[in-house]
C-alpha positions, 0 to 999 in steps of 0.5 A: 500500500502506498501513501501510508496511514491516514486518519478519517474524522467522520463528522458529516451527521446532522447530530439530530439525536444529540439535538444539533450542533454537536461539533460546537458543543463544549466539553472541558472548555473546548468544542467536541470537534476540536477534541477529535482533531487534537486527538488525531493530531497527537498521533503524529500521522501526517494525513488527516481527512475530515468528512463534513456535511455539505452544506455545513449549516448547523454549526459554526463553520469549522472554527475549531479546526483552525490551528496555528503552527 
């Protein structure tokens, strides 16, 4: 297999059972979506793919995915 390992964060659901807005719901001071992204980044795998709904209408558009280098 070429290309190595990648991580997929699946975040394309509508969170209807949760009541909507799951990615932006806070846990321990940061959004749940950010927790998932931080866990993936901590593994040191260079390729991370995030699946999201289109159009992205219920949560704030990926504010938690922005990171400073």
